[in-house]
C-alpha positions as CSV (number, residue, x, y, z in Angstrom):
1,M,10.5,29.0,-7.1
2,R,7.7,29.8,-9.1
3,S,4.4,31.9,-7.8
4,D,2.2,32.2,-10.4
5,S,-1.0,29.6,-10.0
6,T,-2.2,29.1,-13.7
7,P,-1.6,25.0,-15.2
8,L,2.0,24.5,-16.6
9,S,0.8,23.4,-19.9
10,N,-1.5,26.8,-20.4
11,R,1.6,28.9,-19.7
12,R,3.5,26.8,-22.2
13,A,0.8,26.8,-25.1
14,R,1.1,30.8,-24.3
15,R,5.0,30.8,-25.1
16,I,4.7,28.4,-27.7
17,A,2.8,30.8,-29.8
18,S,4.7,33.9,-28.9
19,R,7.9,32.7,-30.2
20,R,6.4,31.3,-32.9
21,S,5.2,34.9,-33.9
22,R,8.3,36.5,-33.1
23,R,10.2,33.9,-34.9
24,R,8.3,34.9,-38.3
25,P,10.2,38.0,-39.1
26,V,13.3,35.6,-38.4
27,L,12.5,33.2,-40.6
28,T,11.8,35.9,-43.6
29,V,15.1,37.8,-43.0
30,G,16.3,34.8,-43.3
31,A,15.2,33.0,-46.1
32,L,15.6,36.8,-48.5
33,V,19.3,35.8,-47.3
34,V,19.7,32.3,-48.8
35,G,17.8,33.4,-51.5
36,V,19.8,36.3,-52.6
37,L,22.8,34.2,-51.8
38,A,21.6,31.6,-54.3
39,A,20.6,34.2,-57.0
40,A,24.1,35.3,-56.8
41,T,25.0,31.7,-57.3
42,L,22.9,31.0,-60.2
43,T,24.0,34.8,-62.1
44,G,27.5,34.7,-61.1
45,T,27.2,38.0,-59.8
46,A,27.0,39.3,-56.3
47,P,24.4,41.6,-54.9
48,A,26.0,44.9,-54.3
49,A,26.4,45.7,-50.5
50,T,24.1,48.7,-50.3
51,A,21.1,47.1,-51.7
52,S,18.3,48.7,-51.5
53,P,14.5,47.3,-50.6
54,A,13.9,48.1,-54.5
55,D,16.7,45.6,-55.7
56,L,15.1,43.2,-52.8
57,S,11.8,43.4,-54.6
58,T,13.3,42.4,-58.0
59,A,14.6,38.7,-56.8
60,T,11.3,38.0,-55.5
61,F,11.3,35.1,-57.9
62,T,14.3,33.8,-57.5
63,L,13.3,33.6,-53.2
64,A,9.9,32.0,-53.8
65,S,11.9,29.0,-55.9
66,I,13.9,28.0,-52.9
67,T,13.3,26.1,-49.9
68,T,15.1,26.6,-46.6
69,P,14.7,24.9,-43.6
70,T,12.5,27.0,-41.4
71,A,12.0,25.0,-37.7
72,L,14.4,22.7,-35.7
73,S,12.2,19.9,-36.5
74,V,13.2,19.4,-40.1
75,S,16.7,20.8,-40.0
76,A,19.7,18.4,-40.7
77,G,23.3,17.3,-39.1
78,P,24.3,16.0,-36.0
79,E,23.9,19.1,-34.4
80,A,20.2,19.3,-34.9
81,Y,19.4,15.9,-34.6
82,E,21.0,15.9,-30.8
83,A,19.2,19.4,-30.6
84,R,15.8,17.5,-31.4
85,A,16.8,14.9,-29.2
86,A,17.7,17.3,-26.4
87,T,14.2,19.0,-26.6
88,A,12.2,16.1,-27.0
89,T,13.6,15.0,-23.2
90,A,13.1,18.2,-22.3
91,T,9.3,18.1,-22.8
92,Q,9.0,15.0,-21.1
93,T,10.5,16.7,-17.9
94,L,8.3,19.7,-17.6
95,A,5.2,17.0,-18.7
96,A,6.3,14.7,-15.2
97,A,6.9,17.8,-13.4
98,T,3.8,19.0,-14.0
99,A,2.0,15.3,-12.7
100,V,3.7,14.9,-10.0
101,Q,2.9,18.6,-8.5
102,N,-0.9,17.6,-9.7
103,D,-0.7,14.1,-7.5
104,I,0.9,15.6,-4.5
105,A,-2.0,18.2,-4.8
106,A,-4.7,15.9,-5.1
107,S,-3.2,13.3,-2.7
108,G,-3.9,16.0,0.1
109,L,-0.9,14.3,1.8
110,D,1.9,16.0,3.9
111,I,5.3,14.8,2.1
112,G,7.9,17.1,4.5
113,Q,9.1,19.6,1.3
114,P,7.7,22.2,-0.8
115,A,5.8,20.1,-3.6
116,V,7.3,22.4,-6.1
117,V,9.3,21.8,-9.1
118,D,11.6,25.5,-10.6
119,T,10.5,24.5,-14.6
120,T,11.6,28.5,-15.7
121,A,15.1,27.9,-16.5
122,L,14.1,24.7,-18.4
123,E,11.5,26.2,-20.3
124,Q,13.4,29.4,-21.2
125,A,16.2,27.4,-22.8
126,T,14.3,25.0,-24.5
127,D,12.7,28.1,-26.4
128,R,16.1,29.1,-26.9
129,L,17.0,26.0,-28.5
130,E,14.0,25.8,-31.0
131,D,14.4,29.6,-31.7
132,A,17.8,28.7,-33.0
133,A,16.9,26.6,-35.5
134,V,17.4,29.5,-38.3
135,L,20.9,29.7,-36.8
136,P,23.9,28.2,-38.1
137,P,24.2,24.3,-36.9
138,A,27.2,25.6,-34.9
139,F,25.6,27.5,-32.6
140,L,23.4,24.7,-31.3
141,P,25.7,22.3,-29.2
142,E,26.2,25.0,-26.7
143,I,22.1,25.6,-25.9
144,S,22.1,21.9,-25.9
145,D,24.1,21.0,-23.6
146,S,22.1,23.6,-21.3
147,V,19.2,22.0,-21.8
148,S,20.5,18.6,-21.1
149,A,22.1,20.1,-18.0
150,L,19.1,22.1,-17.1
151,T,16.3,18.2,-17.7
152,T,18.9,17.0,-15.4
153,T,18.2,18.6,-12.8
154,V,14.6,19.0,-12.9
155,D,14.5,15.5,-13.4
156,Q,16.4,14.8,-9.8
157,R,13.8,17.6,-8.7
158,V,11.1,15.1,-9.9
159,A,12.2,12.2,-8.4
160,E,12.7,13.7,-4.8
161,L,9.1,14.6,-4.4
162,R,7.9,11.8,-5.8
163,G,9.5,9.2,-3.7
164,G,8.0,11.9,-0.6
165,L,5.0,10.9,-2.1
166,D,4.8,7.4,-2.4
167,A,6.6,7.4,1.1
168,A,3.8,9.7,2.8
169,I,1.0,6.9,1.0
170,A,2.9,4.2,2.6
171,K,3.2,5.8,5.8
172,K,-0.5,6.7,5.8
173,A,-1.9,3.3,4.3
174,E,0.6,2.0,7.6
175,E,-1.1,4.2,9.8
176,E,-4.7,2.9,8.5
177,A,-3.6,-0.9,9.2
178,A,-2.5,0.1,12.8
179,E,-5.6,2.0,13.3
180,K,-8.3,-1.4,12.1
181,A,-6.4,-3.5,14.3
182,R,-6.7,-1.4,17.3
183,Q,-10.2,-1.4,16.6
184,E,-10.5,-4.8,16.2
185,A,-8.4,-5.8,18.8
186,E,-11.1,-3.6,20.8
187,A,-14.1,-5.4,19.6
188,A,-12.0,-8.9,20.6
189,A,-11.2,-8.5,23.6
190,A,-14.9,-6.7,24.8
191,A,-16.6,-9.5,23.0
192,A,-14.4,-12.0,25.0
193,E,-15.0,-10.2,28.9
194,K,-18.9,-10.4,27.6
195,A,-18.3,-13.8,26.6
196,A,-16.4,-14.4,30.2
197,A,-19.1,-12.9,32.1
198,E,-22.4,-15.0,31.0
199,A,-19.7,-17.4,31.7
200,R,-19.3,-16.8,35.0
201,E,-22.9,-15.9,35.3
202,S,-24.2,-19.1,33.9
203,S,-21.4,-20.6,36.5
204,S,-22.8,-18.7,39.5
205,S,-26.4,-19.4,38.7
206,G,-25.8,-23.8,39.4
207,S,-28.3,-24.5,36.4
208,G,-27.7,-28.1,35.6
209,S,-28.3,-30.6,32.9
210,G,-28.7,-34.0,31.9
211,G,-27.9,-36.6,29.1
212,G,-24.4,-36.8,29.1
213,N,-22.7,-32.9,29.0
214,T,-21.9,-30.8,31.8
215,G,-23.9,-28.6,32.7
216,G,-22.6,-26.8,36.0
217,G,-25.4,-27.9,38.9
218,G,-24.4,-28.5,42.0
219,G,-20.7,-27.7,42.4
220,A,-18.5,-24.3,42.0
221,Y,-16.4,-24.0,38.9
222,V,-12.7,-23.8,40.0
223,P,-9.9,-22.7,38.0
224,A,-7.1,-24.9,36.9
225,P,-3.9,-23.8,37.7
226,S,-1.6,-22.4,34.5
227,G,0.6,-24.5,32.9
228,G,0.3,-28.4,31.5
229,G,-1.2,-28.0,27.8
230,T,1.0,-29.4,25.1
231,G,-0.5,-27.2,21.7
232,D,-1.2,-30.7,20.1
233,N,-5.1,-31.0,19.7
234,S,-4.5,-35.1,18.7
235,V,-6.3,-37.2,21.4
236,S,-2.9,-38.5,22.4
237,G,-2.1,-34.3,23.0
238,A,-4.9,-33.9,25.0
239,Q,-4.8,-36.5,27.5
240,A,-0.8,-35.5,27.8
241,S,-2.0,-32.2,28.4
242,A,-4.5,-33.2,30.7
243,R,-2.2,-35.7,32.9
244,A,0.1,-32.7,32.9
245,M,-2.7,-30.5,35.1
246,L,-3.7,-33.6,37.1
247,G,-0.8,-32.8,40.0
248,N,-2.3,-29.2,40.3
249,Y,-4.8,-30.1,41.7
250,G,-3.1,-32.9,43.9
251,W,-4.5,-35.9,41.6
252,G,-2.4,-38.9,41.0
253,D,-2.3,-41.5,38.2
254,D,-5.0,-43.2,39.4
255,Q,-7.4,-40.4,38.6
256,F,-6.5,-40.2,35.4
257,G,-7.6,-43.4,34.3
258,C,-11.3,-42.4,35.4
259,L,-10.8,-39.2,33.5
260,V,-10.0,-41.3,30.6
261,S,-12.9,-43.2,30.8
262,L,-15.1,-40.4,31.7
263,W,-14.4,-38.7,28.3
264,N,-14.1,-41.1,26.1
265,K,-17.6,-41.7,26.9
266,E,-18.6,-38.0,26.6
267,S,-16.7,-37.1,23.3
268,G,-14.0,-39.5,22.3
269,W,-11.1,-36.4,23.4
270,N,-12.3,-34.7,20.5
271,Y,-12.1,-31.3,21.0
272,Q,-14.5,-30.4,17.9
273,A,-17.2,-32.9,19.5
274,Y,-20.6,-31.2,19.3
275,N,-24.3,-32.2,20.8
276,G,-26.3,-31.3,18.5
277,G,-29.2,-32.5,20.6
278,S,-28.0,-30.5,23.5
279,G,-25.3,-28.1,22.0
280,A,-22.9,-29.2,24.6
281,Y,-19.0,-28.6,23.1
282,G,-15.3,-30.3,23.5
283,I,-13.6,-32.4,25.2
284,P,-15.5,-32.0,28.5
285,Q,-19.3,-31.4,26.7
286,A,-19.5,-27.8,28.5
287,L,-23.4,-26.6,27.9
288,P,-23.2,-24.0,26.5
289,G,-19.6,-24.1,24.7
290,S,-19.2,-20.7,26.1
291,K,-18.6,-21.7,29.2
292,M,-15.3,-22.5,28.5
293,S,-14.0,-18.6,27.6
294,S,-13.2,-18.6,31.3
295,A,-10.2,-20.9,30.7
296,G,-8.7,-19.3,27.4
297,G,-10.3,-17.3,24.4
298,D,-9.2,-20.1,22.5
299,W,-11.8,-22.4,24.0
300,Q,-13.5,-23.6,20.7
301,T,-9.8,-24.4,18.7
302,N,-7.1,-25.1,22.0
303,A,-8.3,-28.6,23.6
304,A,-5.4,-28.2,26.4
305,T,-8.1,-25.1,27.6
306,Q,-10.8,-27.4,27.0
307,V,-9.1,-30.0,29.3
308,A,-8.2,-26.8,32.0
309,W,-11.9,-26.2,32.0
310,G,-13.0,-29.3,32.6
311,L,-10.3,-30.3,35.1
312,G,-11.8,-27.4,37.2
313,Y,-15.5,-28.1,36.5
314,I,-14.8,-31.8,37.8
315,S,-13.0,-30.5,40.7
316,G,-15.8,-27.9,41.7
317,R,-18.7,-30.4,41.7
318,Y,-17.4,-33.9,42.3
319,G,-13.7,-33.4,44.2
320,S,-12.0,-36.0,41.6
321,P,-12.5,-37.2,38.6
322,C,-13.2,-40.6,40.0
323,G,-15.9,-39.4,41.7
324,A,-17.1,-37.7,38.4
325,W,-16.9,-40.7,36.3
326,S,-18.6,-43.1,39.5
327,H,-21.6,-40.2,39.3
328,S,-21.9,-40.7,35.2
329,Q,-21.7,-44.4,35.6
330,S,-24.9,-44.2,37.9
331,V,-27.1,-41.5,35.9
332,G,-25.1,-41.8,32.5
333,W,-24.2,-37.8,33.1
334,Y,-22.0,-35.7,35.3
């Protein structure tokens, strides 16, 4: 594995510069050889096997007039095309390897494995392929295949690291969402407990209210036994919930008619009824409406919760719905 902390892009640039400086003597000799061969072809003579540097210097004019490929980018033929394609793909893979390592480091997350991509072999093979531009085309396929195979290996490693990073990011998001939900639930529970405590304190104080709403004076609130709610907030649904709850207090159907009359007068059995003058709220017109939280945290939106609280209030203060209705007819409120 690579231990050098120098960025991959800087090391890559230095290798390219070094490779180019090494290539110049090779390219020069290659050009000289090709030039001599071309001169022999043009003059019809072959150069002596023991040509001296002085002999080569006499071919200066001929060499200068011949252009030869000096880089892979200008080489022709299918072998050169495949080599260029392999080099381009390898370059993209090396860039992706650098990017994923940088992204993991920037995230600060633990992806469960070393965040390292070993690109040494691929870089060396790519360098050899580019240096082979001055060699006969027959040398290119083997080196191109090696570059392609190493590229596939590095691509797989990059994909592993990218998948690990994506999973770590998703896990962090889930943990943050769960923590936020926990904090919100705790805050809601604390608020509900506070409201319930206020409701109990207000109910126990015995402070009454007049003018067509339930204030809580003159009798203790008796919690309604559980069960009986229909989940339907319509008038018929609320009345069905009330009828189902009457038996919990030992009341018969004769009490249901009194209850219907009483809450028709108070709210029309509208769970959202609000008295702007007094602040009374809901089907039983509780004052304040938060008193009903002792029957359930959904007292503002659930007709059955309001009915349960209202029946408990009636039982504690008047003994029965007909008793509450009689009082309401006498003084105008209950």
